[in-house]
C-alpha positions, 0 to 999 in steps of 0.5 A: 874857899876856892883855891884861886881865891886864897892867894898867900893868905892863911886862914887862922882861927881861935875858939870862943869858949863859954864859962863851962869850957864849951866851944861855942864858936870861932874867930876867923882871920886871914893873913893881912900883910901879904901882897894880894891881887886887889879885887875890882872895887877894892880900895886897899889890901885890907879890903881885898883880904876881908872880901876873901874872908867874907866869901869863905864864910858864905861858901857852903863848905865853911857853913858846914864847918861853922854849923850853928856856932857863932862866927867872929870875922876879923874885919877891918873897920873899913869893911863894915860897909861892904855890901857882901855882908848882906849875904852872910848867914843870918844872925850867926856872924859877928864883926868887931866894931870899935867903940869910936865907930858906933855909927856903923852899928845900925847898918849891921843890925839891918843886915842881921850881922851881929855887931861886936863892940870892940873896946878901944878905950874910947869913952862910952856913950850914955846909951848904946845903939840898939843891937849892941848885945856883944862887947869884947875887952882885951884882958891883957891890958887891964888889972882885975879891978879896972877890968871889972869896972870897964865890964860894968860900964858896958853892962849898964849900957845894955850889953848882955854878953861880954867876951874876955879876949887874950886870956893866957892862963887858967888864973885869968879865966877864973878872974873873968868868970868871977867878973861875969864874962860870958865868953873867953878867948885865948890859949888858957885851956890848952896849957897845963895848970901849974900844981894841978897834975891829975892822978892817973885814975884807973880808967885812964890807966886801963886805956893807956895799957890797952894803947900800949898793947895795941901799939905792940900789935898784941894778939886779939885774945890779949886785947880782948882780955883787957877789955873784959876787965872793964865793962864800961870800955866793953860797952863803949867799944860795942856801941861804937862798932855797932853805930850806924856810921859803920854801916854793919849789916848786923850788930857784932855781939862779941869783943873779939869780933869787934876787935878783928873788924876794927884792926890795930891802927883804928883801935889805937885812934879810938883809944886815944880819944878815950883818954879825954873821956875816961875817969872824971872828964869835965868841960875842959876835957871836951874842949881839949878833945875838940881842939885835938880832933881839929889838930889831928885831922888837919895834920892828917889832911896835909901829911897823908900824901907827903909821908911814907906809908909807914909813918902816915898813921902817926899823924893823927895820933900825934895831933890827938896826944899833943894835948895830953899835957894839958889834959893831965896837967903835967909836963908833956914828957911826964904825960907821955911816959906811960905810953910806949910811943915810937921815937918819931912820935915822941920827937914831934911831941917833946922836941918838935922835930922829925917828919910830924913836926912841921904839921904839928907846928902849923896846926898850933900856929893856926890856933894862936893867930900867929900869921908869921909862924904859919907862913914860915912853917908852911913855906918850909914844908912846901905848902901853899895857902890853898892847901893849908886852908882847905885842910883846915876847913875840912878838919873843922867840918870833920871834927864838928861831925865827930864831936857832935 
């Protein structure tokens, strides 16, 4: 997105997950209450905002970030006839269409834009227009029985994929799965599941021990001994070091060589990622990792030039570990207890204070569609929308390449 096109509008996103917790797409939105310059031909601020959002998805950098995933654009109904929709990536972008405005469906289908039927409570027609394959229901407004009945009404009219919106808890997610919903939105997967605190498996404990040794700048010989006690970790380290992405002229054959080549700080980053795939990792762990990668890179992109050199390395670590409570299903203080983190890191993660806190707050607000919080935190940190949006897009691109 060009810097001069963002004005004071902040890009926010919310992931779309399937029933196995795999992130299969994102919903994107821009701030809708800012006083922005209205483009030629635009009749309202909403239309101006939506045109910038459409332009951002057309932009090459956004296409890299979105890849082949489904992209849902939060557009006003008035923007569903905008001619700019004709140049969106074919068959990869969905836009919400209220049940009360099904007359707009055919023009979207003609443009290969996917209509996402938004349940606004209006009576459903006996037959949906062709192309109505997606529908979204707000799960916060229905009990399970009413939700199931409404979902069945959509299915009987030919809707193939149902999105459960505003899922705030694991219990709500389980209800949605049992009712046959296909995709899910909300903060449910980022929250620790009450009463389900995981026992720290041996693989996770060993990674934490290595993290503590690395944080303490232990000698290479000591770190090497730790890896030798775990054949799986040794294999993963050598596979990572010798991957084509690292561009080594010849493979490194020993743990000691690999550790010397990598160094303490990159090793700590790599080990932090292993927390999400050690032990009995599942689809939820991978969704948390993917979200943590975006958080970590987003924070790093924003703070790298603003923090003292001695503090910069902690940006990425704080972003990754900000999901440790959800990963281990226990309070953050308890989850962090085995790790010997600096006071600056623990201050950000436990109390949201210190130099890392504004960047973590901003990352979280962007995920929660909390436009007011994004603006408030960004203003307090002296960050403009252009900087925040560029950092966000680049983080999405980077995390997609790393996770895949």
